[in-house]
C-alpha positions as CSV (number, residue, x, y, z in Angstrom):
1,M,78.2,90.3,102.6
2,Q,75.5,89.4,100.1
3,A,75.8,90.6,96.5
4,D,73.3,90.5,93.6
5,V,76.0,90.1,90.9
6,K,79.6,88.8,91.1
7,L,82.4,90.0,88.8
8,D,85.5,87.9,88.7
9,T,88.6,90.0,87.8
10,L,91.2,87.4,89.0
11,G,94.4,87.7,87.1
12,Y,93.8,91.3,86.0
13,F,95.7,94.2,87.4
14,C,95.1,97.9,87.5
15,P,93.3,99.4,85.7
16,M,91.4,96.4,84.4
17,P,89.4,95.6,87.5
18,I,88.1,99.2,87.6
19,I,87.4,99.2,83.9
20,M,85.5,95.9,84.2
21,T,83.6,97.2,87.2
22,S,82.6,100.3,85.4
23,K,81.2,98.3,82.5
24,K,79.5,95.7,84.7
25,I,77.7,98.1,87.0
26,K,75.9,99.6,84.0
27,E,74.1,96.3,83.6
28,L,72.7,96.5,87.2
29,T,69.6,98.2,88.4
30,L,69.6,100.9,91.2
31,G,70.2,99.4,94.6
32,Q,71.8,96.2,93.4
33,V,75.2,95.2,94.9
34,L,78.1,94.1,92.8
35,E,80.8,91.9,94.3
36,V,84.2,92.4,92.6
37,V,86.7,89.6,93.2
38,S,90.3,90.5,92.6
39,D,93.8,89.4,93.4
40,D,95.2,92.9,92.7
41,E,96.0,94.6,96.0
42,G,95.5,97.9,94.3
43,I,91.8,97.4,94.5
44,K,91.9,98.4,98.1
45,K,92.7,102.0,97.1
46,D,91.3,102.1,93.6
47,M,87.7,100.9,94.3
48,P,86.9,103.5,97.0
49,A,88.4,106.2,94.8
50,W,86.3,105.0,91.8
51,C,83.2,105.0,94.0
52,D,83.9,108.5,95.2
53,T,84.4,109.7,91.6
54,T,81.3,108.0,90.1
55,G,78.9,108.4,93.1
56,H,78.4,104.7,93.7
57,Q,78.5,103.4,97.3
58,M,81.4,101.4,98.5
59,L,79.9,99.0,101.1
60,G,83.0,97.2,102.1
61,L,86.1,95.2,101.3
62,E,86.9,91.6,102.5
63,E,90.3,89.9,102.3
64,E,90.8,86.2,102.2
65,N,93.9,83.9,101.9
66,A,93.9,81.5,99.0
67,Q,96.4,79.0,97.8
68,S,97.4,81.4,95.0
69,G,97.7,84.4,97.3
70,R,95.4,87.1,98.7
71,I,91.9,87.5,97.3
72,Y,90.0,90.8,97.7
73,K,86.2,91.1,97.5
74,A,84.9,94.6,97.0
75,F,81.2,95.3,97.4
76,V,79.7,98.2,95.5
77,K,76.1,99.4,95.5
78,K,74.7,101.0,92.4
79,T,73.3,104.4,93.4
80,K,72.7,106.1,90.1
């Protein structure tokens, strides 16, 4: 999936990836897509819930295996 802006939250755990996402998405313009990279498994539940609460669109979540463990990539479209 293609993103306009990437946010690296590796090494941070709940609630920091969501807090960092909330701050970063304010810098985007409507329609832009933010890719949030995290190694916190909690992002699988937290990001869709945050999108439901804030009105932004959750486009998808990808998982990858890395040497250091699982990596999650959440894609969020700014809608307001």
